[in-house]
TORDO-308240 format. One record per residue: residue number from 1; residue in one letter; y, x, z of N, C-alpha, C, CB in turn. Coordinates in steps of 0.05 Angstrom, whole numbers, plus 5000, padded with zeros to 4 digits. Atoms other than C-alpha are relative to their C-alpha. Glycine has a CB too. Layout:
// residues N
{NUM "a" {Y X Z} {Y X Z} {Y X Z} {Y X Z}}
...
//
This chain:
// residues 169
{1 "x" {5019 5033 4984} {9148 2018 4027} {5023 4991 5014} {4968 5004 5027}}
{2 "x" {4982 5020 4981} {9218 2001 4061} {5011 4988 4985} {5019 5009 5018}}
{3 "x" {4982 5019 5023} {9248 1983 3991} {4981 4983 4996} {5011 5013 4970}}
{4 "x" {5016 5019 5007} {9184 1940 3986} {4999 4979 5015} {4980 5007 4997}}
{5 "x" {5000 5019 4980} {9188 1910 4050} {5024 4984 5003} {4995 5012 5023}}
{6 "x" {4972 5012 4997} {9264 1897 4051} {5001 4981 4981} {5023 5019 4998}}
{7 "x" {4990 5025 5019} {9266 1857 3985} {4983 4983 4999} {5007 5004 4973}}
{8 "x" {5025 5011 4990} {9202 1825 4007} {5008 4972 5022} {4984 5027 5018}}
{9 "x" {4981 5011 4972} {9244 1800 4078} {5025 4983 4976} {5019 5036 5027}}
{10 "x" {4967 5009 5011} {9312 1785 4026} {4987 4971 4982} {5021 5031 4973}}
{11 "x" {5008 5021 5013} {9270 1746 3984} {4982 4977 5021} {4984 5012 4974}}
{12 "x" {5001 5026 4988} {9239 1701 4037} {5023 4991 5015} {4977 4998 5015}}
{13 "x" {4972 5005 4991} {9305 1697 4070} {5011 4978 4971} {5020 5034 5005}}
{14 "x" {4988 5017 5028} {9331 1666 3999} {4991 4973 5004} {4988 5011 4967}}
{15 "x" {5021 5023 5003} {9267 1618 3995} {5007 4983 5033} {4959 5015 4996}}
{16 "x" {4982 5021 4979} {9290 1597 4071} {5016 4985 4999} {5011 5006 5015}}
{17 "x" {4975 5015 5015} {9359 1583 4049} {4994 4982 4985} {5015 5015 4985}}
{18 "x" {5001 5014 5025} {9339 1549 3998} {4981 4976 5012} {4988 5020 4973}}
{19 "x" {5022 5020 4990} {9285 1506 4036} {5018 4992 5015} {4972 5008 5014}}
{20 "x" {4983 5018 4984} {9347 1489 4087} {5013 4983 4985} {5018 5012 5016}}
{21 "x" {4989 5012 5009} {9382 1465 4032} {4986 4972 4991} {5010 5014 4988}}
{22 "x" {5017 5025 5016} {9330 1414 4000} {4998 4991 5025} {4969 5003 4981}}
{23 "x" {5004 5025 4979} {9315 1392 4075} {5030 4981 5003} {4991 5015 5035}}
{24 "x" {4971 5017 4997} {9398 1381 4086} {4996 4978 4983} {5028 5016 4991}}
{25 "x" {5006 5011 5021} {9395 1349 4021} {4987 4966 5013} {4979 5022 4983}}
{26 "x" {5020 5023 4999} {9333 1302 4032} {5012 4992 5025} {4965 5006 4999}}
{27 "x" {4987 5017 4974} {9363 1279 4103} {5031 4987 4992} {5005 5024 5030}}
{28 "x" {4978 5008 5009} {9425 1267 4075} {4993 4972 4974} {5014 5030 4990}}
{29 "x" {5017 5023 5013} {9390 1223 4019} {4992 4983 5014} {4978 5006 4988}}
{30 "x" {5020 5034 4980} {9348 1179 4076} {5014 4990 5003} {4982 4996 5029}}
{31 "x" {4976 5019 4981} {9416 1167 4118} {5017 4981 4974} {5031 5026 5021}}
{32 "x" {4975 5015 5010} {9453 1146 4060} {4991 4982 4981} {5024 5019 4987}}
{33 "x" {5014 5009 5020} {9397 1106 4023} {5020 4964 4993} {4962 4999 5014}}
{34 "x" {4985 5024 5005} {9451 1043 4033} {5021 5008 4986} {5009 4984 5023}}
{35 "x" {4986 4983 5016} {9494 1077 3996} {4987 5012 4966} {5003 5023 5021}}
{36 "x" {5005 4987 5019} {9452 1094 3940} {4988 5026 4994} {5016 4999 4993}}
{37 "x" {5020 4963 5001} {9427 1161 3952} {4975 4992 5006} {5009 5030 5028}}
{38 "x" {5029 4993 4990} {9355 1180 3966} {4986 5025 5004} {4984 4990 4985}}
{39 "x" {5006 4983 4993} {9320 1229 3991} {4979 5022 4974} {4992 4990 5025}}
{40 "x" {5011 4988 5019} {9294 1285 3944} {4964 5001 5002} {5015 5027 4999}}
{41 "x" {5033 5004 5005} {9220 1278 3917} {4988 5009 5004} {4990 4998 4985}}
{42 "x" {5011 4970 4997} {9167 1321 3939} {5013 5018 5021} {5003 5015 4973}}
{43 "x" {4984 4984 4974} {9212 1353 3994} {4985 5007 5026} {5024 4982 5011}}
{44 "x" {5015 4988 4988} {9154 1360 4037} {4982 5015 4988} {4991 4987 5013}}
{45 "x" {5014 4993 5021} {9116 1393 3979} {5020 5026 4997} {4997 4976 4974}}
{46 "x" {4978 4976 4999} {9175 1442 3966} {4994 5021 5020} {5031 4989 5008}}
{47 "x" {5000 4983 4970} {9179 1464 4043} {4980 5007 4995} {5002 4989 5030}}
{48 "x" {5021 4991 4997} {9106 1474 4038} {4994 5020 4993} {4987 4989 4995}}
{49 "x" {5008 4970 5019} {9102 1520 3983} {5022 5028 5008} {5005 4991 4959}}
{50 "x" {4986 4994 4990} {9160 1548 4003} {5004 5025 5034} {5006 4978 4996}}
{51 "x" {5004 4996 4977} {9145 1563 4078} {4977 5027 5000} {4991 4972 5011}}
{52 "x" {5025 4974 5004} {9069 1602 4055} {5019 5015 4988} {4969 4997 4979}}
{53 "x" {4987 4974 5010} {9120 1652 4010} {5006 5008 5021} {5022 5001 4981}}
{54 "x" {4991 4979 4978} {9165 1669 4068} {4994 5010 5020} {5014 4997 5007}}
{55 "x" {5025 4981 4972} {9114 1677 4124} {5000 5023 4995} {4964 4996 5001}}
{56 "x" {5007 4978 5015} {9084 1726 4076} {5015 5017 4998} {4994 4998 4978}}
{57 "x" {4977 4988 5009} {9147 1751 4057} {5012 5024 5020} {5020 4978 4997}}
{58 "x" {4996 4990 4979} {9165 1767 4124} {4986 5023 5019} {5002 4983 5009}}
{59 "x" {5017 4985 4987} {9109 1797 4150} {4997 5029 4994} {4978 4988 4999}}
{60 "x" {4997 4967 5006} {9107 1867 4115} {5032 5018 5021} {5008 5000 4957}}
{61 "x" {4968 4993 4988} {9183 1882 4145} {4987 4994 5025} {5032 4980 4991}}
{62 "x" {4998 5016 4963} {9170 1847 4219} {4974 5033 5002} {4978 4944 5009}}
{63 "x" {5017 4975 4996} {9099 1910 4212} {5017 5031 5011} {4985 5005 4969}}
{64 "x" {4993 4966 5015} {9136 1967 4179} {5021 5011 5032} {5028 4998 4954}}
{65 "x" {4978 4997 4975} {9198 1958 4237} {4979 4993 5030} {5033 4970 4995}}
{66 "x" {5003 5012 4977} {9145 1936 4293} {5006 4972 5015} {5008 5013 5010}}
{67 "x" {4990 5023 4985} {9164 1868 4309} {4989 4988 4998} {5018 4989 4998}}
{68 "x" {5008 5027 4988} {9117 1835 4328} {4994 5003 5023} {4980 4986 4988}}
{69 "x" {5004 5011 4962} {9095 1807 4395} {4985 5020 5013} {4981 4968 5008}}
{70 "x" {5010 4976 4984} {9079 1864 4443} {4988 4994 5024} {5021 5018 5005}}
{71 "x" {5004 5004 4980} {9049 1854 4499} {4979 5028 5027} {4989 4974 4991}}
{72 "x" {5013 4973 4991} {9042 1917 4538} {4996 5008 5031} {5019 5022 4989}}
{73 "x" {5003 4999 4958} {9027 1906 4624} {4988 5017 5002} {4983 4976 5021}}
{74 "x" {5021 4988 4997} {8974 1952 4616} {5008 5036 4986} {4976 4981 4985}}
{75 "x" {4995 4965 5019} {8992 2008 4559} {5025 5013 5006} {5002 4998 4962}}
{76 "x" {4976 4989 4986} {9059 2018 4592} {4994 5016 5030} {5020 4975 5005}}
{77 "x" {5013 4973 4966} {9015 2063 4655} {4986 5026 4983} {4962 4981 5030}}
{78 "x" {5020 4989 5016} {8983 2099 4589} {5022 5022 4999} {4986 4983 4971}}
{79 "x" {4977 4989 5016} {9009 2168 4566} {5001 4998 4969} {5001 5027 5005}}
{80 "x" {4994 5003 5035} {9044 2168 4501} {4964 5017 4989} {5043 5027 4986}}
{81 "x" {5019 4992 5027} {8987 2209 4470} {4974 4976 5002} {4987 5039 5003}}
{82 "x" {5017 5020 4997} {8940 2149 4495} {5010 4988 4984} {4995 4989 5022}}
{83 "x" {4983 5024 5008} {8988 2099 4469} {5008 5009 4972} {5027 4993 5021}}
{84 "x" {4997 4998 5030} {8993 2136 4406} {4971 4991 4979} {5007 5033 4996}}
{85 "x" {5024 5007 5010} {8919 2127 4389} {4996 4970 5004} {4979 5016 5013}}
{86 "x" {5014 5033 4997} {8916 2052 4416} {5017 4990 4964} {5020 4973 5042}}
{87 "x" {4988 5009 5027} {8970 2042 4354} {4986 5005 4975} {5024 5013 4995}}
{88 "x" {5015 4996 5022} {8925 2078 4309} {4972 4978 4991} {4991 5027 5006}}
{89 "x" {5015 5011 4996} {8877 2040 4333} {5002 4966 4982} {5000 5005 5025}}
{90 "x" {4980 5032 5012} {8915 1966 4321} {5012 5005 4973} {5033 4991 5022}}
{91 "x" {4989 5001 5040} {8948 1991 4251} {4973 5000 4989} {5021 5033 4982}}
{92 "x" {5021 5008 5020} {8877 1996 4229} {4988 4974 5004} {4978 5019 5000}}
{93 "x" {5009 5036 4995} {8864 1924 4256} {5024 4977 4981} {5005 4991 5044}}
{94 "x" {4987 5005 5015} {8925 1909 4221} {4994 5004 4967} {5017 5010 5010}}
{95 "x" {5003 4988 5034} {8909 1930 4156} {4971 4989 4993} {5000 5040 4994}}
{96 "x" {5019 5009 5013} {8838 1900 4154} {5002 4986 5008} {4982 5007 4997}}
{97 "x" {5002 5031 4999} {8862 1828 4180} {5017 4998 4977} {5010 4983 5030}}
{98 "x" {4981 5006 5026} {8913 1840 4119} {4987 5006 4978} {5026 5017 4998}}
{99 "x" {5014 4991 5021} {8865 1871 4074} {4976 4965 4996} {4984 5036 5011}}
{100 "x" {5018 5024 4997} {8825 1802 4093} {5015 4980 4987} {4993 4992 5029}}
{101 "x" {4982 5029 5007} {8881 1748 4085} {4993 4998 4964} {5045 5005 5008}}
{102 "x" {4994 5000 5019} {8899 1773 4022} {4978 4997 4976} {5012 5017 5001}}
{103 "x" {5030 4998 5014} {8819 1781 3988} {4997 4962 4999} {4970 5023 5026}}
{104 "x" {5007 5030 4999} {8814 1705 4014} {5024 4990 4986} {4994 4987 5031}}
{105 "x" {4982 5010 5007} {8881 1689 3985} {4996 4996 4969} {5021 5013 5009}}
{106 "x" {4997 4995 5019} {8864 1712 3919} {4978 4979 4996} {5002 5028 4992}}
{107 "x" {5017 5009 5007} {8799 1680 3924} {5018 4963 4993} {4974 5007 5024}}
{108 "x" {4990 5030 5002} {8837 1611 3939} {5016 4992 4974} {5018 4993 5024}}
{109 "x" {4991 5000 5019} {8881 1624 3891} {4987 4997 4972} {5011 5016 5004}}
{110 "x" {5015 5002 5028} {8830 1629 3832} {4980 4969 4998} {4977 5029 4998}}
{111 "x" {5016 5035 4997} {8793 1562 3855} {5028 4979 4995} {4982 4990 5042}}
{112 "x" {4987 5029 5012} {8860 1523 3851} {5014 5008 4974} {5025 4984 5023}}
{113 "x" {5000 4996 5034} {8864 1556 3780} {4972 4988 4983} {5002 5036 4993}}
{114 "x" {5043 5008 5006} {8785 1538 3764} {5010 4968 5001} {4964 5013 5038}}
{115 "x" {4998 5032 5000} {8805 1459 3784} {5023 4992 4999} {4989 4985 5023}}
{116 "x" {4954 5012 5015} {8886 1454 3766} {4995 4977 5023} {5011 4976 4945}}
{117 "x" {4993 5017 4964} {8896 1424 3838} {5027 5004 4997} {4988 5018 5037}}
{118 "x" {4964 5012 5001} {8972 1391 3837} {5007 5000 5026} {5006 4967 4987}}
{119 "x" {4988 5038 4976} {9013 1361 3896} {5000 4979 4982} {5043 4996 5017}}
{120 "x" {4990 5042 5006} {9016 1296 3901} {5019 4981 4985} {5010 4987 5023}}
{121 "x" {4983 5021 5011} {9083 1271 3883} {5018 5020 4980} {5019 4982 5027}}
{122 "x" {4993 4976 5018} {9107 1341 3838} {4985 5004 4983} {5003 5023 5010}}
{123 "x" {5020 4986 5017} {9044 1361 3806} {4995 5019 4996} {4999 4997 4983}}
{124 "x" {4991 4977 5002} {9069 1421 3819} {4963 5023 5006} {5030 5001 5026}}
{125 "x" {5032 4987 5001} {8999 1473 3810} {5005 5011 5026} {4990 5024 4974}}
{126 "x" {4999 4975 4977} {8973 1501 3874} {4992 5015 5000} {4993 5001 5019}}
{127 "x" {5007 4977 5013} {8952 1556 3843} {5021 5023 5007} {4999 4994 4970}}
{128 "x" {4981 4990 4998} {9019 1579 3840} {5016 5008 5024} {5008 4990 4988}}
{129 "x" {4987 5003 4954} {9039 1564 3929} {4981 5022 5001} {4988 4961 5032}}
{130 "x" {5021 4981 4983} {8974 1610 3934} {5014 5027 4978} {4957 4991 4997}}
{131 "x" {4977 4966 5010} {9007 1669 3883} {5017 5011 5015} {5021 4999 4976}}
{132 "x" {4980 4993 4983} {9067 1666 3920} {5002 5013 5011} {5006 4990 5011}}
{133 "x" {5005 4978 4978} {9034 1680 3986} {4986 5015 4994} {4992 4995 5023}}
{134 "x" {5017 4973 5013} {8987 1727 3949} {5017 5031 4992} {4988 4988 4969}}
{135 "x" {4970 4981 4994} {9050 1776 3939} {5001 5012 5016} {5024 4991 5005}}
{136 "x" {4995 4995 4979} {9070 1777 4002} {4980 5001 5025} {5016 4986 5002}}
{137 "x" {5015 4989 4975} {9004 1785 4035} {4994 5031 4986} {4967 4980 5011}}
{138 "x" {5012 4968 5012} {8989 1849 3979} {5021 5017 5005} {4992 5003 4965}}
{139 "x" {4970 4970 4985} {9064 1880 4001} {4987 5008 5032} {5049 4978 5010}}
{140 "x" {5006 4994 4971} {9034 1869 4069} {4974 5026 5003} {4989 4968 5016}}
{141 "x" {5032 4987 4995} {8968 1905 4059} {5013 5038 4987} {4965 4975 4970}}
{142 "x" {4983 4968 5014} {9014 1962 4017} {5012 5017 5028} {5037 4991 4976}}
{143 "x" {4989 5001 4974} {9054 1964 4079} {4977 5015 5027} {5007 4966 5005}}
{144 "x" {5020 5003 4976} {8993 1958 4130} {4990 5033 4994} {4971 4969 4995}}
{145 "x" {5000 4978 4997} {8974 2024 4092} {5016 5021 5016} {4999 5003 4982}}
{146 "x" {4994 4993 5004} {9021 2056 4091} {5010 5011 5038} {5006 4990 4978}}
{147 "x" {5000 4999 4961} {9039 2041 4177} {4970 5014 5017} {5002 4958 5014}}
{148 "x" {5031 4977 4992} {8962 2072 4193} {5009 5019 4986} {4965 4993 4988}}
{149 "x" {5002 4963 4998} {8975 2134 4166} {5031 5006 5007} {4990 5019 4964}}
{150 "x" {4983 4992 4986} {9040 2139 4189} {4998 5001 5037} {5019 4984 4988}}
{151 "x" {5006 5002 4964} {9020 2120 4263} {4970 5016 5003} {4997 4959 5014}}
{152 "x" {5013 4986 5001} {8958 2169 4248} {5005 5028 5000} {4991 4992 4987}}
{153 "x" {4982 4978 5007} {9012 2228 4218} {5008 4998 5040} {5033 4992 4968}}
{154 "x" {4988 5003 4970} {9040 2210 4293} {4982 5013 5028} {5004 4966 5005}}
{155 "x" {5014 4989 4982} {8982 2224 4335} {4987 5018 4999} {4989 4989 5007}}
{156 "x" {5009 4981 5009} {8954 2273 4306} {5025 5025 5013} {4994 4994 4968}}
{157 "x" {4984 4971 4994} {9023 2314 4314} {5014 4997 5032} {5029 5006 4973}}
{158 "x" {4987 4999 4974} {9037 2292 4387} {5019 4980 5003} {5013 5026 5006}}
{159 "x" {4979 5010 4999} {9087 2248 4371} {5002 4970 5020} {5004 4999 4972}}
{160 "x" {4998 5031 4988} {9105 2189 4422} {5002 4980 4983} {5023 4994 5018}}
{161 "x" {4998 5021 5017} {9095 2124 4393} {5026 4985 5020} {4967 4983 4995}}
{162 "x" {4965 5013 4992} {9164 2077 4396} {4989 4988 5025} {5020 4972 4973}}
{163 "x" {5010 5021 4975} {9171 2042 4464} {5006 4965 4994} {5021 5009 5031}}
{164 "x" {4982 5031 5005} {9188 1959 4452} {5023 5002 4982} {5016 4988 5028}}
{165 "x" {4974 4998 5033} {9212 1969 4385} {5014 4968 4998} {4977 5007 4958}}
{166 "x" {4991 5021 5009} {9250 1910 4371} {5008 4980 5022} {4983 4991 4983}}
{167 "x" {4986 5020 4981} {9267 1879 4444} {5023 5005 5020} {4980 4990 5015}}
{168 "x" {4983 4991 4992} {9318 1918 4462} {5021 5004 4978} {4991 5019 5014}}
{169 "x" {4974 5014 5018} {9360 1892 4406} {5010 4982 5000} {5001 4996 4980}}
//
């Protein structure tokens, strides 16, 4: 799971860098219209598709590393054992939410394939954009299963959950 999550995050980072290049080139094109340059046609469409993939690509790594936002005002007062079982519940909730999102993305993608919807300027099939997001969503489901199993194993072993992972880095 570490390899899957890591490679998804790397792919998301590459797509994010490509989106930065598109935005910079498009802004330069707009700024120098007077010199014969022009913005990239469909830059907003490309950014929308890329961002959809990037967000879903980063989620598995964030979940695996427990990098999500954490509010622990109340739970810091609980014992490690109680916090371990709270983590089991929250990891199960993340698994359910991830599975629901992947399920709905799948049906959204199938609708886009059936109706052959495309973007306005570039004519990119929206089904492919949904498919790109679905890849990350499926990876998130797989990582969520792994993390849920890991938290159950830790809770049964009496292993204390990590405190504020990510906040000390």
